[in-house]
N, CA, C and O of each residue as an XYZ file, in Angstrom:
464
protein
N     -13.656      5.799     14.335
C     -14.374      4.717     13.701
C     -15.021      5.240     12.434
O     -15.573      6.340     12.414
N     -14.950      4.453     11.390
C     -15.624      4.801     10.144
C     -16.972      4.095     10.149
O     -17.047      2.887     10.369
N     -18.040      4.857      9.904
C     -19.372      4.264      9.817
C     -19.841      4.371      8.376
O     -19.393      5.243      7.632
N     -20.742      3.484      7.986
C     -21.235      3.433      6.620
C     -22.725      3.731      6.614
O     -23.441      3.424      7.566
N     -23.172      4.330      5.530
C     -24.596      4.592      5.355
C     -25.265      3.279      4.972
O     -24.796      2.206      5.353
N     -26.322      3.356      4.246
C     -27.049      2.141      3.883
C     -26.558      1.525      2.580
O     -27.171      0.588      2.069
N     -25.466      2.038      2.040
C     -24.947      1.522      0.772
C     -24.235      0.190      0.962
O     -23.784     -0.128      2.062
N     -24.137     -0.583     -0.110
C     -23.396     -1.842     -0.024
C     -21.930     -1.576      0.313
O     -21.379     -0.527     -0.022
N     -21.324     -2.533      0.971
C     -19.921     -2.458      1.351
C     -19.122     -3.315      0.372
O     -19.501     -4.447      0.070
N     -18.018     -2.766     -0.115
C     -17.134     -3.500     -1.014
C     -15.808     -3.773     -0.341
O     -15.320     -2.970      0.454
N     -15.233     -4.911     -0.668
C     -13.898     -5.266     -0.187
C     -13.052     -5.579     -1.407
O     -13.397     -6.447     -2.209
N     -11.951     -4.873     -1.541
C     -11.001     -5.120     -2.627
C      -9.681     -5.496     -1.962
O      -9.371     -5.010     -0.875
N      -8.918     -6.343     -2.601
C      -7.639     -6.732     -2.016
C      -6.651     -7.096     -3.108
O      -7.034     -7.385     -4.242
N      -5.386     -7.078     -2.755
C      -4.371     -7.410     -3.729
C      -3.004     -7.542     -3.095
O      -2.840     -7.440     -1.879
N      -2.040     -7.770     -3.950
C      -0.660     -7.960     -3.528
C       0.240     -7.376     -4.615
O      -0.042     -7.531     -5.803
N       1.311     -6.712     -4.216
C       2.224     -6.127     -5.202
C       3.646     -6.094     -4.660
O       3.859     -5.920     -3.460
N       4.609     -6.260     -5.546
C       6.016     -6.073     -5.194
C       6.290     -4.578     -5.290
O       6.145     -3.987     -6.360
N       6.689     -3.962     -4.173
C       6.987     -2.532     -4.183
C       8.328     -2.250     -4.838
O       8.482     -1.247     -5.534
N       9.295     -3.126     -4.620
C      10.588     -2.983     -5.274
C      11.388     -4.268     -5.114
O      11.138     -5.075     -4.218
N      12.354     -4.432     -6.007
C      13.319     -5.530     -5.955
C      14.642     -4.942     -6.439
O      14.827     -4.738     -7.639
N      15.567     -4.665     -5.509
C      16.759     -3.894     -5.854
C      18.067     -4.634     -5.645
O      19.137     -4.052     -5.824
N      18.009     -5.890     -5.274
C      19.251     -6.631     -5.042
C      20.036     -6.809     -6.342
O      21.238     -6.545     -6.375
N      19.382     -7.248     -7.401
C      20.065     -7.573     -8.660
C      20.677     -6.354     -9.341
O      21.744     -6.452     -9.947
N      20.001     -5.196     -9.243
C      20.525     -4.027     -9.954
C      21.223     -3.017     -9.047
O      21.574     -1.924     -9.491
N      21.425     -3.375     -7.784
C      22.179     -2.510     -6.876
C      21.500     -1.215     -6.519
O      22.174     -0.211     -6.287
N      20.165     -1.207     -6.468
C      19.421     -0.001     -6.101
C      19.741      0.463     -4.694
O      20.304     -0.290     -3.900
N      19.384      1.701     -4.383
C      19.805      2.266     -3.100
C      19.071      1.704     -1.889
O      19.521      1.925     -0.765
N      17.964      0.988     -2.064
C      17.377      0.287     -0.916
C      18.333     -0.821     -0.451
O      18.367     -1.167      0.729
N      19.098     -1.363     -1.385
C      20.043     -2.432     -1.074
C      21.432     -1.888     -0.758
O      22.109     -2.410      0.127
N      21.863     -0.856     -1.462
C      23.244     -0.376     -1.314
C      23.364      0.928     -0.538
O      24.457      1.281     -0.097
N      22.259      1.652     -0.364
C      22.324      2.978      0.238
C      22.236      2.976      1.747
O      22.085      1.933      2.383
N      22.336      4.166      2.300
C      22.171      4.397      3.732
C      21.335      5.652      3.926
O      21.149      6.438      2.997
N      20.838      5.829      5.135
C      20.033      7.003      5.442
C      18.575      6.791      5.060
O      18.186      5.680      4.700
N      17.767      7.841      5.133
C      16.343      7.718      4.819
C      16.123      7.393      3.343
O      16.690      8.035      2.458
N      15.286      6.380      3.098
C      14.931      5.987      1.726
C      13.461      5.609      1.701
O      12.908      5.159      2.704
N      12.830      5.796      0.545
C      11.400      5.561      0.426
C      11.074      5.045     -0.974
O      11.689      5.447     -1.961
N      10.092      4.146     -1.035
C       9.529      3.713     -2.313
C       8.021      3.819     -2.209
O       7.434      3.477     -1.182
N       7.383      4.304     -3.299
C       5.929      4.453     -3.386
C       5.429      3.730     -4.615
O       6.098      3.684     -5.647
N       4.252      3.170     -4.487
C       3.593      2.546     -5.630
C       2.110      2.885     -5.550
O       1.477      2.677     -4.515
N       1.557      3.404     -6.639
C       0.136      3.716     -6.669
C      -0.643      2.450     -6.978
O      -0.368      1.769     -7.966
N      -1.604      2.140     -6.141
C      -2.473      0.979     -6.294
C      -3.856      1.497     -6.684
O      -4.435      2.319     -5.975
N      -4.380      1.021     -7.801
C      -5.714      1.410     -8.255
C      -6.700      0.290     -7.924
O      -6.445     -0.878     -8.216
N      -7.816      0.653     -7.320
C      -8.827     -0.333     -6.963
C      -9.476     -0.904     -8.219
O      -9.485     -0.256     -9.265
N     -10.017     -2.113     -8.116
C     -10.632     -2.759     -9.276
C     -11.882     -2.003     -9.744
O     -12.241     -2.074    -10.920
N     -12.539     -1.287     -8.841
C     -13.613     -0.353     -9.182
C     -13.624      0.714     -8.102
O     -13.207      0.452     -6.974
N     -14.093      1.914     -8.426
C     -14.074      2.995     -7.429
C     -15.032      2.724     -6.269
O     -16.085      2.108     -6.436
N     -14.640      3.196     -5.106
C     -15.528      3.240     -3.951
C     -16.324      4.549     -4.016
O     -15.991      5.432     -4.806
N     -17.365      4.680     -3.198
C     -18.139      5.930     -3.156
C     -17.336      7.051     -2.511
O     -17.509      8.219     -2.860
N     -16.470      6.709     -1.586
C     -15.579      7.661     -0.906
C     -14.313      6.891     -0.523
O     -14.214      5.687     -0.758
N     -13.375      7.580      0.055
C     -12.116      6.921      0.425
C     -12.391      5.763      1.392
O     -13.005      5.973      2.438
N     -11.947      4.550      1.059
C     -12.167      3.404      1.937
C     -11.128      3.356      3.055
O     -10.185      4.147      3.081
N     -11.314      2.438      3.951
C     -10.291      2.108      4.938
C      -9.348      1.118      4.265
O      -9.800      0.142      3.667
N      -8.035      1.362      4.358
C      -7.056      0.478      3.721
C      -6.122     -0.087      4.783
O      -5.531      0.654      5.569
N      -6.000     -1.390      4.792
C      -5.067     -2.103      5.668
C      -3.955     -2.637      4.779
O      -4.229     -3.229      3.735
N      -2.701     -2.435      5.180
C      -1.566     -2.877      4.380
C      -0.569     -3.605      5.280
O      -0.380     -3.236      6.439
N       0.058     -4.631      4.740
C       1.050     -5.389      5.502
C       2.100     -5.982      4.580
O       1.879     -6.124      3.377
N       3.220     -6.320      5.144
C       4.312     -6.925      4.388
C       4.053     -8.421      4.265
O       3.837     -9.105      5.266
N       4.077     -8.928      3.030
C       3.904    -10.368      2.823
C       5.217    -11.051      2.459
O       5.306    -12.278      2.504
N       6.244    -10.270      2.096
C       7.563    -10.840      1.814
C       8.631     -9.824      2.193
O       8.609     -8.683      1.731
N       9.563    -10.246      3.034
C      10.747     -9.460      3.384
C      11.940    -10.198      2.806
O      12.089    -11.398      3.035
N      12.779     -9.518      2.075
C      14.067    -10.064      1.643
C      15.094     -9.039      2.090
O      15.307     -8.029      1.419
N      15.736     -9.302      3.236
C      16.575     -8.294      3.887
C      17.933     -8.870      4.256
O      18.100    -10.081      4.398
N      18.897     -7.971      4.407
C      20.217     -8.321      4.913
C      20.133     -8.348      6.439
O      19.618     -7.410      7.048
N      20.630     -9.400      7.048
C      20.522     -9.525      8.503
C      21.772     -9.058      9.244
O      21.889     -9.283     10.448
N      22.704     -8.412      8.548
C      23.923     -7.949      9.225
C      23.718     -6.617      9.954
O      24.595     -6.188     10.704
N      22.583     -5.964      9.746
C      22.265     -4.733     10.467
C      20.829     -4.834     10.980
O      20.086     -5.750     10.625
N      20.463     -3.877     11.816
C      19.099     -3.863     12.358
C      18.090     -3.624     11.240
O      18.363     -2.898     10.284
N      16.931     -4.239     11.374
C      15.849     -4.035     10.413
C      15.008     -2.854     10.874
O      14.346     -2.913     11.911
N      15.042     -1.792     10.098
C      14.264     -0.587     10.383
C      13.350     -0.351      9.191
O      13.828     -0.142      8.075
N      12.044     -0.381      9.413
C      11.138     -0.255      8.274
C       9.764      0.213      8.726
O       9.348      0.015      9.867
N       9.077      0.845      7.776
C       7.702      1.284      7.970
C       6.973      1.058      6.654
O       7.500      1.381      5.589
N       5.764      0.505      6.720
C       4.916      0.362      5.538
C       3.568      0.999      5.870
O       2.984      0.742      6.923
N       3.081      1.849      4.934
C       1.856      2.600      5.180
C       1.040      2.742      3.907
O       1.569      2.676      2.798
N      -0.254      2.937      4.088
C      -1.144      3.335      3.000
C      -1.357      4.837      3.152
O      -1.805      5.300      4.201
N      -1.033      5.600      2.101
C      -1.171      7.049      2.136
C      -1.932      7.527      0.908
O      -2.123      6.774     -0.046
N      -2.361      8.772      0.937
C      -3.046      9.402     -0.198
C      -4.246      8.569     -0.667
O      -4.426      8.354     -1.866
N      -5.049      8.112      0.266
C      -6.180      7.238     -0.050
C      -7.319      8.055     -0.647
O      -7.755      9.048     -0.065
N      -7.796      7.627     -1.812
C      -8.955      8.243     -2.460
C      -9.959      7.132     -2.783
O      -9.716      5.963     -2.482
N     -11.065      7.496     -3.384
C     -12.067      6.502     -3.786
C     -11.543      5.584     -4.890
O     -12.068      4.487     -5.078
N     -10.516      6.021     -5.623
C      -9.994      5.254     -6.757
C      -8.680      4.532     -6.506
O      -8.391      3.530     -7.160
N      -7.877      5.029     -5.563
C      -6.532      4.474     -5.418
C      -5.918      4.875     -4.084
O      -6.522      5.609     -3.302
N      -4.708      4.384     -3.840
C      -3.908      4.799     -2.697
C      -2.435      4.572     -3.030
O      -2.106      3.901     -4.008
N      -1.564      5.134     -2.215
C      -0.126      4.916     -2.366
C       0.338      3.939     -1.296
O       0.140      4.167     -0.102
N       0.962      2.841     -1.742
C       1.633      1.926     -0.822
C       3.039      2.476     -0.632
O       3.776      2.641     -1.604
N       3.417      2.763      0.610
C       4.679      3.442      0.890
C       5.522      2.584      1.827
O       5.047      2.116      2.861
N       6.784      2.388      1.443
C       7.756      1.681      2.273
C       8.906      2.628      2.566
O       9.446      3.262      1.660
N       9.280      2.721      3.843
C      10.399      3.566      4.247
C      11.376      2.772      5.102
O      10.985      1.909      5.889
N      12.654      3.084      4.928
C      13.690      2.553      5.804
C      14.720      3.649      6.028
O      14.651      4.700      5.392
N      15.668      3.419      6.918
C      16.646      4.443      7.254
C      17.896      3.778      7.826
O      17.954      2.557      7.973
N      18.885      4.594      8.141
C      20.167      4.173      8.694
C      20.865      3.214      7.730
O      20.892      3.464      6.525
N      21.432      2.117      8.247
C      22.204      1.198      7.398
C      21.421     -0.066      7.028
O      22.015     -1.049      6.584
N      20.096     -0.051      7.206
C      19.264     -1.196      6.856
C      19.322     -1.438      5.351
O      19.206     -0.507      4.554
N      19.502     -2.709      4.974
C      19.584     -3.084      3.561
C      18.400     -3.982      3.209
O      18.228     -5.060      3.778
N      17.589     -3.515      2.259
C      16.385     -4.229      1.843
C      16.537     -4.614      0.374
O      16.722     -3.749     -0.483
N      16.461     -5.899      0.087
C      16.568     -6.365     -1.296
C      15.227     -6.296     -2.013
O      15.149     -5.879     -3.168
N      14.166     -6.713     -1.309
C      12.852     -6.797     -1.968
C      11.756     -6.757     -0.921
O      11.904     -7.292      0.178
N      10.646     -6.109     -1.281
C       9.461     -6.045     -0.415
C       8.218     -6.295     -1.261
O       8.040     -5.709     -2.329
N       7.370     -7.173     -0.758
C       6.043     -7.387     -1.357
C       5.023     -7.110     -0.261
O       5.203     -7.518      0.887
N       3.942     -6.406     -0.626
C       2.900     -6.081      0.345
C       1.552     -6.637     -0.108
O       1.304     -6.820     -1.300
N       0.698     -6.898      0.866
C      -0.701     -7.223      0.611
C      -1.538     -6.082      1.183
O      -1.125     -5.394      2.116
N      -2.712     -5.900      0.610
C      -3.573     -4.828      1.081
C      -5.038     -5.253      0.965
O      -5.408     -6.094      0.147
N      -5.848     -4.636      1.818
C      -7.296     -4.822      1.791
C      -7.946     -3.455      1.967
O      -7.583     -2.703      2.872
N      -8.902     -3.137      1.109
C      -9.661     -1.893      1.200
C     -11.128     -2.237      1.445
O     -11.692     -3.111      0.787
N     -11.734     -1.536      2.401
C     -13.139     -1.764      2.756
C     -13.851     -0.422      2.754
O     -13.422      0.521      3.417
N     -14.944     -0.344      2.002
C     -15.683      0.914      1.959
C     -16.996      0.777      1.215
O     -17.338     -0.286      0.697
N     -17.719      1.883      1.177
C     -19.006      1.914      0.477
C     -18.787      1.866     -1.026
O     -17.864      2.488     -1.552
N     -19.638      1.128     -1.704
C     -19.606      1.069     -3.167
C     -20.961      1.507     -3.713
O     -21.966      1.528     -3.003
N     -20.952      1.852     -4.987
C     -22.196      2.285     -5.632
C     -23.186      1.121     -5.723
O     -22.808     -0.050     -5.757
N     -24.441      1.487     -5.760
C     -25.506      0.501     -5.896
C     -26.256      0.803     -7.185
O     -26.345      1.960     -7.593
N     -26.793     -0.219     -7.825
C     -27.500     -0.016     -9.100
C     -28.703      0.907     -8.964
O     -29.138      1.494     -9.955
N     -29.251      1.050     -7.760
C     -30.398      1.936     -7.548
C     -29.992      3.374     -7.224
O     -30.866      4.223     -7.048
N     -28.695      3.673     -7.140
C     -28.246      5.042     -6.860
C     -28.681      5.972     -7.984
O     -28.692      5.591     -9.155
N     -29.030      7.161     -7.623
C     -29.412      8.175     -8.607
C     -28.229      9.092     -8.816
O     -27.519      9.443     -7.873
N     -28.026      9.474    -10.060
C     -27.014     10.471    -10.398
C     -27.751     11.721    -10.840
O     -28.264     11.783    -11.957
N     -27.805     12.723     -9.962
C     -28.599     13.916    -10.228
C     -27.726     15.055    -10.761
O     -28.165     16.205    -10.764
N     -26.552     14.776    -11.191
C     -25.674     15.856    -11.675
C     -26.018     16.301    -13.071
O     -25.370     17.198    -13.610
């Protein structure tokens, strides 16, 4: 469990297309085996420390002739950004993926002191 001090809590959220490879024949659509796409998401303002990030798929555009094998994760989370990561494998064909995300964490307060 993540606990917070007495600082204000901030919630940032957004949505992004991680890739769209149907039109140009990218390997998420035409390839086989392990494949991955990453996108760095920058928060609208920095958190005081790495927030908790929840990520989910908001749009799947997939070929249904094979099994759907996929993983979506938030990785490399810092106070300023995180990586939205999509992975698939085997013969799964993915044309396009859009994800939504929510970050929750401590934010700076106007009364904070900077003693550096």
